[in-house]
N, C-alpha and C positions, 0 to 999 in steps of 0.2 A: 525514517531512514537517515543515514548520516549525511546524505546529500542535502538535508535541510537543517544541519546542525551548526551552531555557532556558539562556542563555549564561553563560560564565564572567565574573564581575565581582564587585564587592563585594556587590551585591544578588543577582545570579543564581547565585552560588556557593551561597547558602543554598538556592536552589531545587534545585540539582543534588544536594544532600545527600538530597533526598527520593526520589531515583530510584536505580536500580541499573545497574551497567555493562552495556553491550550484550554479547550473546552473541558469542563469537569461535570460529572453527573451528580444528580441529587441523591438523596437517600431513598429508602424504600417507599414506593408510591402506592396509593390506594387503587384498587381495581374498580372498574366500572361494573356496577351490579345491576343497574336498570337502564335499559335503552329507552330514552325519552321520546324518540320520534324516528321516522325513516331518515336516511342519510343520502344526500346526493354524492355520487362517486363517478369514476370513469373506468372504462375498460382499458386493456392494454393497447388497443388501437386508438384510444382517445374519445370513444363514443360515450355519451351520457348514460348513466346507470343509476337506478334508485335501489338502495339497500333497505329492504323493508325492516321495520322496527322489530318484528318477530324474529327475523333471521339474525339480526345483529344480537338480539337478546339470546338466541340459541347459541350463537358463537361464544358469547361471553360466559354462558353457563357451562360450556364444554371445557373451559380453560381453568387451570389452577393458577396460571399467571395472570397478567393484567391485560385488559382491553380498554384502550383509551380513545376518546374522541375529542374533538375541539371543545374546550371548556373543562375537560377532566383535569384533576390534579396530576401534574407530571406530563401532560401532553406536549407542552411547549419545550420541555427538556428533551423528551424522546425524539421529537420530529427533527430537531436541529442536527446538523453535522458540523465538523470542525471548521470548515470554510464558511465563515459567517456571512459571506455574500450570497450564499445559497439559503433561500427562505421559502420553503415549500410546506404545504399543508395536506398531509394524508387524510383521507376520510376516516381511516381506522389505524390504530397502532396496537400491535400485539407484542407484549413483552413476555415471552414464554418462560415457564419454570422448568420445562423438560421437553423431551422429544414428542410426547403425545400432543402437547400444545402446538408445536411446530407443524405436526401432521394435520391437526384440525384446521389451523390457519391456512395452510397450503390448499387443503381440500376446499375450504370456503372460497378462496380466491379463484381456484381452477373452475369450480362449478359456475361462477359468475363472470369468468373471463376478466376478473378485476386486476387492474394494474398493480404490480407487486414489486416492492423494493425490500432489500435485505440489508440491515445495518449491523456491523460488528463494532469496529473502532470508530467509524464515521470519518475515515480519512479520505474518502473519494473526493478529489478536488473538484470534479464536475458535478457532484451531488447525486450520484447514482444510488446512494444508500438511503435516499428519501424520495418523495414524489408528491405531486399535487393530485388529490382526488382518489388515490388508490389505497392499498394497504401497505404499511411498513411493518415488517417483522424486525423488531429491535432486540438483538441478542445480548444486550448488555447485562441482562439478568441470568445469563446462561454461561457461567464461567467456572472452570475447574481444571487443574493440572495434576495428574498423578504420575509419579515416576517409579518405574520398576528398575531398581538399580542392578539387579542380577541380570535381567534380560537386556539392559540398556535400551529401554523403550520409555517413551512418554505418551500418555493418553490425555488428549487435550480437548475439552469441550469447545464447541464451535464458536462461541462468543468470546473466548478468552483473548487476552492481550499478550503481546510478545513479552512484556516484562514479567508476566507470571511464568512463562516457560523458562526464561533466564534464571529467575529466582529459585524455582524448584529444582531445575536441572543442575545448576552450579553448586547447590547445597550438597549434591551427590558427586561432585567432581566430573560432571557430564555436561555436554553442550550440543546444541544443534543450531543450524543457521536460522536466525530469528531477527532479521531486519536490523535497524540501528536507531529507532525511536520506540521507546518501550510501550507507549500507549497506542501503537498500531494494532489493528485487529489481526489475529492469526489467520482467519478465513480469507479475508481479502488479499493479504500479502501472499499466502501460500498458493492459492489457486491460480494466481497469475504468474508466479515465478518465485520471488522471495530472495532478493539479494541480502547481503549482510556482511559484517566484519570478518566472519570466518567462512564465507561462501567459497572463496578461492581454495580453501583447504578441505572443506567438507561438502561442497556442492550447494546448489540452491535449496531453499526450504523445501520445495516440492521434490527434490531429489532424495530427501530424507524421509518422505512419507511412505510408509509401508502398508497403509490401509486407511480407509475412511468409512464411516457410516454416514449415509446421505439420504435425505428426504427428497425424492424426485417429484416431478410435476403431478404424478398420479396420486400423491400423498403417501406412497409406500416408503418404508425405511429399508434401505438396501445396504449391504456391506460390499465394498469394492476393494479388491486387492489383486495381486498378480494371479491368484488362483480362483477368485470369485468375481464375476462381472468385470473381467479384465479390460473390456472396451471402455467401460465407465471409469475404471481406475486410470487408464491412459488419458482419457479426456479431461478429468478434473485436474490433472497435473499440467496446467498451462492454459486450459480453456476457460479459466475464470469461473464466474458464477452461472454459466450457461446451462448447467445440468441439474441444479438443485441446491439445497441448503445442507452443507456438511455439519452434522451434529457432533462428530467426534473424529479427531485426527490421531493416527498412530505414527509417531516419529521415531526413527532410529537415532540413537544418541552416541556421542563419541567422548572418549576420555580426553580431558584437557585441564591443565592447571588453571587455578582461579586468577592468578596474577598475570597480566599481559603487559606489554609496553605500548603506550599509545598517547595520542594527544595531537595538538596543532602546532604547526610552524607558520608564522604570519609575516607577510611582507607588505610593503605599500603597493598601491595599485600601479604605480609607475613601473614596477618590476613584473607586471603580469605576463608579458610575452616571454620573457626569459624564464620565469618560473614554470610556465606552462610547457615550454619546450623541454626543460629539464624533466618535468613530471612525465611527459610523453616518453622520453628516452628511458627513464629509470623504471617506469612501469613495465616496459617491454622485457626487462631482465629480472623482475622481482620473483622470488620464490613463492610457492603457494601460501605459506603462512604469513606473508606480508601483504597487507591491504592498504591501498593508498587512494584517497580522494582529493580532487582539486576543487576549491571553492573560490569564487570571486563575488564579493558582495559590497553593495553601496547602501548604507542605511539612509533613511530620510533625514530631513532637518540639518543637512550639511555635515553630518558626521563623516569622518574620514573613511573612504572605501579601502578595502584591503583584499589581498589574495591569501589563501590558506592551503596548505597541504595537511590533510588529516591522515594520521597513521594508526594502524593497529597491527602489532606484531605478536603472534600467538605461538611462536616456535620456541626452541631452546633459548633460555635467557642469555647464555654465554655468547650467542650470535647476534644479539640485539644491537649492541653498540656499533659493530661493523656494518650492519645492514642499514641502520638509520643515520649514521654519521653523514653520508652524502646529502641526506635531506636536511638535517638540522644545520649543516655547515654550508649550504648553498647560499651564495650571495651575502646580503646583509639583512637578515631577518629582524623585524621589530621585536618579536617575542618567540621563544621556543619553549613549548610546554610539554614536550614528549618525555614521558617518565613511566616508571612502573605504576600500574593502576589496577584496581580490581575490575575484572571484566564486566561484572554487572553494573558497576558504577559508570564505566565507559559507555555501556549500552544506554544508560539513562541520561548521559551528559548533554544530549541535544534536545531533551524533552521540552524545556521551557521556552525554546526559541524556534519551535516549528512554525513556519510562516502560514500554515493553513488555518491557524486560529484567527486570522483576520480575513480580508478578502484575498483571493489568490487566483492567478491564472498562469498556466505553464504550457510549454511545448517540450517534447522530448523525442529522442531518437537514439538508435544504436550506431556505433561506429567501430570500425576495425582499424585501430591505429589513429593517432591524432596528427593530421597533416597540416601544412602551412595554410591551406585554404580554410580549414576548420578554425585554426587559431585566429586568422585574420577576421573571419566572420564573427567569432565570439567576442574577441577583445575590441575589434573595431566598432561593433554595434553597441557596446556596453555604455550606457548613459545614466549616471547618477541623477536622482531627482528628489527634490525636497519632500514630495508627498507620497513617496513609495520606497520600498526596498527593491533593489534590482539585484538579481542573483543569477549566477551561472555556476554549474558544477558538473564534474565528471564523477561517476561512480564506477570503480574498477570491477571488471568481470574477469574472465579467463580462468586459469588454473583448473581446478577440478570441474568447474562449470563447463568448460570447453571440451572436456574429455568424454562427456556423455553424448552419444549419437543423437542427432537432432530428431530422429524419428522415434526415439525411445520414450519420450513424453511429448505432450502437445506443445510444450515450450520450444520454439523454433530457433531462437537467436543464440545458439551455442557458439557461433563464429565470432561474436562481438568481443572486443577488448574492453569496451566501456559503454555505458549509456551516458548521454549528455542531456542536460536540462537547462532551459532558460525559464526564469520565474520572475513574476512581479507580485508583490504583496502590498496591500494598502489598507488603510483604515476603512472598514466597510460603510462608514457614513458618508464617504466622498464618492464622486462620480467615477465609475470603473472604466468608462469608455476610453479616455485618453491613455490609460495604462495598458489596457488590452490592445489597443491599436498600436502602441509602441512595441509591445512584445511580438505581435504578429509580424511587424516590419523587421524587427531584429531577427526573428526566427527565419525569415525568408533568406537571410544571408548565411545562416548556419545549416539549414535543412539540406542543401545539395551535398553536403559532406556526411550525411547520415542515411540510414536505411531503417524503415519500420519504426515502431514505437513500443514502449513497455505496455503490455496489456492492462496493467493496473492503473495506468494514467490515461485511459481512453476518454475522449470527449465526444460530444455529438458531432463535431466537425470531422472526426476521423472515421466515422462509420463507413464511408464510401470505400475505405481501403482495408477493411477488416480481413477480407479473404486474402489479399496480398500479404498482410502482416503475419498471418499464420503460416505463410510460405507453403512448403510442401505438405504440411499437416492439415490443411484446410478441408480437403475432401473427406478425410477420415473423421475429422471433428464434426462435419456435417452429418455423417452417418450416425454418430453418437447422439447428436442433437435430435435428429429425426426419430430415433428410437425412444429417447427418454423425455423429451420435451417437444412433442410434435405441434403443440399450439403456441409455443414461444411464451409460456408463462414467465420464465426467467429471461427477461429481455433487457433489464437495466444493467448492462455490462458491455464488454467488447462482444457485441451480440452476433450470433450466427443464426440468421432467420432459417427456420426449418423449411423444407421443400416438399414435405408430404402433405396430402390432402386428408383432413380429418372430417368425420361425419358426425 
């Protein structure tokens, strides 16, 4: 997401030095063909479980994809997520080649009440796409995007990355909202919401979903749309991974020119309050086709901290100068990089500086307007440090996102003008505790001016507020959970524990 982006330039290069290169996947891996012994594992509730050798072998034989265990070639690549401070060891890793493999893996996990994690892009900052002692289904081998130009639809395999959508769709002069970091997984982003540079114009990623194919906890493949399993279709659009593994998304697409106007305007940290007040005022009057984010970042090792307004304007080119002149001309910026740019290139521009490729900890919330208390808490608590990146940012919402009734999808935060994030990122070889402690103290000054949190950024600490966070949609979500996942097989998410009794 662009809330984590800091671009290559004379100023932003200094920012990039504070972060670590994103995780990359290896080449095609060998499958496990012989189970050498029984495997110790855990259930969803954390109880000890032994997976018999014969059962593991049977699972492996049922797959065309890969079954990996500790010691298998590729196991250490598959089990890791982008946040390198997360270091967990699944008992089994399934890398499916198709839907049948996913169904077989889900059935295996359900029959044994095996703890189950699902990994797409591996961006979960709290590590919910991996686990200790359970099964991880790694969808990185299950990627494809097909565009129907005439129907203006994209059909996207569940393990695909956002950059694949942008690449295929823009080749046809079409677009849908797809985050702001191209190596983000489509599934994780979309099921929880899906902000992006064109979201104010075309809605959230989930607002553009017209249908899904999903493997639910009983191992069945279901189609969900407005006409088929409509309760499930409603729930997956905002309920996260609570209901199953989406194997295919159908997205509505929109006509858009390939060239947009975007980039960064950068000021010194001393101007943070003034720039943030300007940003708050200017956002309030921005048209739907203008997207603005505010970023405040201090790299480690004494590099100069800066504040940034990042812009993406996707409307008529002859209006760009007038709309962006107040931004580029505010105060005395150090650098102004706003210019015509290929949309797909802009979507990739933050990839190499995503902070989750080191250790990371964050807190987030939604806000309706940026008031003085929020500015004071955010700027007043911002402390550069030699051993970490310290980051705060606002991601703009509103526009088309806010015009969808809150009960139309499970995503409840239609009222928000922005989401606000505070983030620390550190080299994962150093002690995390002082950085986490600082972030929690800083967030305590910011949180009173926020409400709720973005489902995709859920942490274990937030679970006590899940029901409140789904606002008026929680009871309906609970009904969907009780129907499609009554044993809570899919629990590593912004979890809705079922309330039905199963026999």
